[in-house]
Backbone as CSV, one residue per row, in Angstrom:
resi,resn,N_x,N_y,N_z,CA_x,CA_y,CA_z,C_x,C_y,C_z
1,MET,79.169,107.544,102.365,80.100,107.242,103.379,80.070,105.880,103.844
2,PHE,81.214,104.885,103.787,81.124,103.451,104.212,80.657,103.336,105.744
3,ARG,79.831,102.363,105.595,79.256,102.132,107.282,79.375,100.380,107.333
4,VAL,79.724,100.111,108.715,79.814,98.412,108.901,78.840,98.463,110.153
5,ALA,78.064,97.533,109.473,76.894,97.052,111.013,77.418,96.293,111.624
6,LEU,77.377,96.405,113.018,77.738,96.110,114.078,76.644,95.038,114.468
7,SER,76.923,93.396,114.155,75.905,92.451,114.800,74.476,92.836,114.462
8,GLY,73.991,93.426,113.443,72.796,93.574,112.790,72.451,95.008,113.831
9,GLU,73.044,95.400,114.194,72.601,96.928,114.965,73.520,97.952,114.884
10,ASP,73.034,99.252,115.031,73.889,100.150,115.046,74.492,100.910,116.291
11,ALA,74.646,100.119,117.336,74.562,100.563,118.798,75.968,101.316,118.805
12,PHE,77.089,101.566,117.991,78.171,102.541,118.270,77.993,103.763,117.069
13,ALA,76.807,103.650,116.433,76.825,104.595,115.342,77.275,105.931,115.731
14,GLY,78.127,106.938,115.111,78.174,108.311,115.625,78.942,108.354,116.708
15,MET,79.538,107.383,117.331,80.386,107.272,118.370,81.812,107.262,117.873
16,SER,82.654,108.040,118.907,84.238,108.031,118.525,84.850,106.429,118.895
17,MET,85.741,106.554,118.728,86.355,105.179,119.317,86.701,104.734,120.998
18,SER,86.861,106.082,121.508,87.110,106.018,122.982,85.124,105.937,123.350
19,GLN,84.900,106.526,122.899,83.079,106.199,123.460,83.059,104.974,123.202
20,ALA,83.107,104.258,121.989,82.750,102.799,121.974,83.163,101.818,122.665
21,ILE,84.575,102.089,122.999,85.526,101.351,123.891,84.955,101.654,125.418
22,GLU,84.596,102.637,125.966,84.011,102.882,127.064,82.801,102.386,127.441
23,GLN,81.950,102.062,126.143,80.702,101.628,126.199,80.848,100.087,126.233
24,THR,81.770,99.449,125.847,81.970,97.936,125.783,82.800,97.091,127.055
25,THR,83.287,98.527,127.774,84.372,98.123,129.003,83.325,97.638,130.082
26,PRO,83.701,96.656,130.727,82.885,96.533,132.067,82.893,97.444,133.175
27,SER,81.982,97.630,133.889,82.235,98.777,134.798,83.048,98.599,135.996
28,SER,83.084,96.819,136.572,83.850,96.627,137.352,84.736,95.621,136.915
29,PRO,85.952,95.186,137.604,86.853,94.188,136.750,85.983,92.894,137.318
30,SER,85.605,92.927,138.149,85.097,91.369,138.911,83.793,91.289,138.051
31,ALA,83.341,91.472,137.065,81.911,90.924,136.331,81.526,89.723,136.356
32,PRO,80.671,89.281,136.495,80.239,88.068,136.698,80.630,87.023,135.531
33,HIS,81.091,85.851,135.881,81.390,85.131,134.654,79.851,84.183,134.234
34,VAL,80.596,83.631,133.111,79.570,82.578,132.386,79.327,81.615,133.265
35,SER,77.931,81.052,133.567,77.826,80.108,134.418,78.497,78.756,133.744
36,GLY,78.946,77.995,134.624,79.736,76.629,134.096,81.268,76.878,133.549
37,ARG,81.597,78.329,133.794,82.855,78.294,133.059,83.805,78.882,134.402
38,SER,84.902,79.056,134.033,86.024,79.341,135.032,85.799,81.135,134.834
39,PRO,86.358,81.857,135.908,86.362,83.205,135.724,87.074,83.539,134.558
40,HIS,88.127,82.853,134.446,89.485,83.187,133.403,88.707,83.276,132.321
41,THR,87.925,81.667,131.935,87.341,81.790,130.844,86.367,82.745,130.004
42,ALA,85.568,83.161,131.291,84.500,83.876,130.968,85.144,85.394,130.822
43,ASP,86.157,85.919,131.276,87.030,86.771,131.093,87.270,86.786,129.489
44,ILE,87.854,86.128,129.181,88.493,85.919,127.812,87.288,85.855,126.860
45,LEU,86.076,85.511,126.993,85.061,85.621,126.195,84.495,86.791,126.097
46,ASP,84.387,87.545,127.417,83.704,88.816,127.547,84.736,89.930,126.501
47,ARG,86.049,89.676,126.653,87.053,90.712,125.965,86.690,90.211,124.349
48,LEU,86.725,89.136,124.213,86.287,88.777,122.467,85.073,89.422,122.484
49,ALA,83.824,89.415,122.896,82.982,89.669,122.560,82.801,91.323,122.401
50,ARG,83.686,92.017,123.203,83.992,93.426,123.232,84.653,93.749,122.153
51,LEU,85.738,92.892,121.932,86.356,92.968,120.538,85.676,93.095,119.428
52,ARG,84.830,92.124,119.148,84.162,92.329,118.201,83.252,93.268,117.818
53,LEU,82.682,93.886,118.988,81.902,95.309,118.667,82.435,96.307,118.395
54,VAL,84.104,96.291,118.664,84.771,97.636,118.679,85.381,97.445,117.395
55,LEU,86.118,96.348,117.089,86.881,96.269,115.673,86.190,96.656,114.401
56,PRO,84.923,96.615,114.299,84.380,97.174,113.118,84.559,98.624,112.934
57,ALA,84.063,99.128,114.300,84.324,100.522,114.455,85.575,101.159,114.132
58,LEU,86.837,100.720,114.506,88.120,100.970,114.325,88.531,100.671,112.558
59,GLY,88.095,99.734,112.270,88.313,99.472,111.002,87.658,100.395,109.824
60,GLN,86.519,100.978,110.601,85.792,101.865,109.979,86.645,103.208,109.880
61,GLU,86.979,103.829,110.965,87.972,104.674,111.345,88.910,104.848,110.447
62,LEU,89.765,103.513,110.223,90.843,103.431,109.561,90.534,103.436,107.868
63,ALA,89.776,102.896,107.676,89.112,103.215,106.096,88.605,104.556,105.953
64,THR,88.032,105.370,106.842,88.057,106.908,106.466,89.402,107.511,106.452
65,ALA,89.932,107.474,107.502,91.538,107.721,107.288,92.108,107.750,106.649
66,ARG,92.227,106.718,105.492,92.927,106.339,104.383,92.487,107.251,103.393
67,ARG,90.953,107.178,103.197,90.569,107.765,102.275,90.801,109.321,102.187
68,GLU,90.524,109.906,103.172,90.972,111.009,103.872,92.325,111.656,103.337
69,ALA,93.131,110.574,103.669,94.780,111.070,103.473,94.712,111.043,101.878
70,ALA,94.154,110.000,101.308,94.347,110.090,99.624,94.045,111.308,99.297
71,LYS,92.904,111.766,99.671,92.497,113.161,99.319,93.432,114.210,99.533
72,LEU,93.944,114.144,100.496,94.566,115.001,101.077,96.119,115.108,100.079
73,ARG,96.596,113.811,99.572,97.663,113.946,98.783,97.268,114.614,97.339
74,ILE,96.229,113.692,96.772,95.522,114.726,95.378,95.656,115.944,95.651
75,GLU,95.127,116.581,96.624,94.892,118.311,96.742,96.382,118.805,97.006
76,ASN,97.307,118.074,97.692,98.479,118.638,97.905,99.370,118.755,96.668
77,SER,98.995,117.904,95.826,99.594,117.624,94.724,99.170,118.579,93.568
78,ARG,97.826,119.079,93.593,97.234,119.806,92.627,97.729,121.351,93.137
79,LEU,97.762,121.556,94.427,98.209,122.936,94.821,99.600,122.919,94.569
80,LYS,100.531,121.904,94.637,102.216,121.845,94.313,102.154,122.433,92.486
81,ASN,101.344,121.658,91.821,101.630,122.159,90.391,100.899,123.283,90.230
82,ARG,99.992,123.718,90.635,99.313,125.491,90.962,100.501,126.391,91.057
83,LEU,101.136,126.016,92.356,102.140,126.647,92.395,103.419,127.035,91.691
84,GLN,103.706,125.985,91.328,104.942,125.984,90.164,104.445,126.585,88.947
85,SER,103.082,126.643,88.432,102.455,127.024,87.360,102.846,128.731,87.687
86,LEU,102.348,129.390,88.865,102.316,130.321,89.051,103.435,131.282,89.275
87,GLU,104.676,130.284,89.749,106.108,130.863,90.122,106.582,130.858,88.756
88,ALA,106.248,129.857,87.816,107.077,129.751,86.177,106.074,131.030,85.501
89,HIS,105.026,131.513,85.742,104.629,132.768,84.919,104.841,134.035,85.647
90,GLY,105.397,133.921,86.921,105.795,135.267,87.615,104.548,135.990,88.198
91,SER,103.376,135.060,88.412,102.093,135.642,88.918,102.261,135.711,90.562
92,LEU,102.797,135.388,91.100,103.154,135.571,92.538,103.583,136.792,92.643
93,PRO,102.991,137.674,93.762,103.553,138.903,94.466,105.153,138.663,94.944
94,GLY,105.689,139.407,94.828,107.500,139.546,94.981,107.989,139.243,94.212
95,ASN,107.460,139.327,92.650,108.226,138.854,91.217,108.316,137.238,91.877
96,GLY,107.342,136.662,92.154,107.604,134.969,91.802,108.276,134.151,93.030
97,SER,108.809,135.311,93.955,109.638,134.598,94.988,109.377,135.133,96.375
98,MET,108.375,133.935,96.899,108.176,133.830,98.041,108.952,134.108,99.141
99,ALA,110.238,133.570,99.351,111.407,134.075,100.266,111.312,135.642,100.541
100,LYS,111.315,136.563,99.231,111.638,137.934,99.406,110.807,138.350,100.063
101,SER,109.827,137.564,100.072,108.450,138.796,100.734,108.611,138.109,102.364
102,GLY,109.394,137.503,102.732,109.133,136.863,104.258,108.311,136.033,104.381
103,SER,107.935,134.955,103.757,106.935,134.114,103.785,107.681,132.821,104.019
Protein backbone atom coordinates (compact mmCIF):
# COMPACT_ATOMS: atom_id res chain seq x y z
CA MET A 1 0.00 0.00 0.00
CA PHE A 2 1.18 3.51 -0.82
CA ARG A 3 2.17 5.64 2.18
CA VAL A 4 3.00 9.31 2.41
CA ALA A 5 5.56 10.45 4.98
CA LEU A 6 4.48 13.53 6.91
CA SER A 7 7.50 15.78 7.37
CA GLY A 8 9.73 12.82 8.18
CA GLU A 9 7.30 11.50 10.77
CA ASP A 10 4.39 9.09 10.74
CA ALA A 11 2.52 11.21 13.26
CA PHE A 12 -0.84 10.43 11.66
CA ALA A 13 -0.23 6.85 10.51
CA GLY A 14 -3.29 4.70 11.05
CA MET A 15 -5.57 7.67 11.78
CA SER A 16 -8.73 8.51 9.93
CA MET A 17 -9.05 11.93 8.32
CA SER A 18 -11.28 13.20 11.14
CA GLN A 19 -8.78 12.00 13.77
CA ALA A 20 -5.91 13.70 11.93
CA ILE A 21 -7.89 16.94 11.70
CA GLU A 22 -8.73 16.77 15.42
CA GLN A 23 -5.04 16.26 16.20
CA THR A 24 -4.07 19.35 14.23
CA THR A 25 -6.90 21.65 15.36
CA PRO A 26 -5.90 24.06 18.14
CA SER A 27 -7.70 23.45 21.42
CA SER A 28 -8.67 27.11 21.85
CA PRO A 29 -9.53 29.78 19.30
CA SER A 30 -7.11 32.18 20.99
CA ALA A 31 -3.96 30.15 20.38
CA PRO A 32 -0.76 32.04 21.14
CA HIS A 33 0.70 33.78 18.13
CA VAL A 34 4.21 33.69 16.80
CA SER A 35 6.20 36.44 18.51
CA GLY A 36 6.81 39.50 16.38
CA ARG A 37 3.82 38.83 14.13
CA SER A 38 0.24 39.94 14.28
CA PRO A 39 -2.36 37.43 15.56
CA HIS A 40 -3.88 37.37 12.08
CA THR A 41 -0.58 36.40 10.45
CA ALA A 42 0.09 33.84 13.18
CA ASP A 43 -3.37 32.33 12.63
CA ILE A 44 -2.72 32.05 8.90
CA LEU A 45 0.66 30.42 9.50
CA ASP A 46 -0.88 28.01 12.00
CA ARG A 47 -3.61 27.03 9.54
CA LEU A 48 -1.03 26.58 6.79
CA ALA A 49 1.05 24.32 9.05
CA ARG A 50 -2.03 22.22 9.87
CA LEU A 51 -2.92 21.95 6.18
CA ARG A 52 0.59 20.76 5.39
CA LEU A 53 0.07 17.95 7.90
CA VAL A 54 -3.46 16.98 6.87
CA LEU A 55 -3.28 17.29 3.07
CA PRO A 56 -0.89 14.34 2.54
CA ALA A 57 -3.24 12.13 4.57
CA LEU A 58 -6.18 13.37 2.52
CA GLY A 59 -4.25 12.68 -0.69
CA GLN A 60 -3.44 9.18 0.52
CA GLU A 61 -7.11 8.48 1.30
CA LEU A 62 -8.13 9.80 -2.12
CA ALA A 63 -5.56 7.61 -3.88
CA THR A 64 -6.70 4.57 -1.89
CA ALA A 65 -10.34 5.29 -2.72
CA ARG A 66 -9.53 5.62 -6.43
CA ARG A 67 -7.66 2.33 -6.45
CA GLU A 68 -10.52 0.61 -4.63
CA ALA A 69 -13.05 2.09 -7.07
CA ALA A 70 -10.99 0.78 -10.00
CA LYS A 71 -10.86 -2.69 -8.44
CA LEU A 72 -14.62 -2.63 -7.88
CA ARG A 73 -15.26 -1.57 -11.50
CA ILE A 74 -13.13 -4.49 -12.72
CA GLU A 75 -14.91 -6.91 -10.38
CA ASN A 76 -18.31 -5.57 -11.43
CA SER A 77 -17.43 -6.02 -15.09
CA ARG A 78 -16.22 -9.57 -14.45
CA LEU A 79 -19.43 -10.42 -12.59
CA LYS A 80 -21.59 -8.92 -15.36
CA ASN A 81 -19.76 -11.03 -17.94
CA ARG A 82 -20.18 -14.15 -15.79
CA LEU A 83 -23.91 -13.45 -15.35
CA GLN A 84 -24.35 -12.98 -19.11
CA SER A 85 -22.51 -16.24 -19.72
CA LEU A 86 -24.70 -18.11 -17.25
CA GLU A 87 -27.86 -16.58 -18.69
CA ALA A 88 -26.79 -17.49 -22.23
CA HIS A 89 -26.25 -21.12 -21.24
CA GLY A 90 -29.45 -21.31 -19.18
CA SER A 91 -27.45 -22.17 -16.07
CA LEU A 92 -29.42 -19.91 -13.73
CA PRO A 93 -32.27 -21.23 -11.54
CA GLY A 94 -35.72 -20.50 -12.99
CA ASN A 95 -34.70 -21.22 -16.59
CA GLY A 96 -32.27 -18.31 -16.75
CA SER A 97 -34.78 -15.68 -15.73
CA MET A 98 -34.16 -13.93 -12.45
CA ALA A 99 -37.44 -11.99 -12.80
CA LYS A 100 -39.50 -15.19 -12.73
CA SER A 101 -37.92 -16.29 -9.44
CA GLY A 102 -38.92 -13.00 -7.76
CA SER A 103 -35.38 -11.67 -7.37
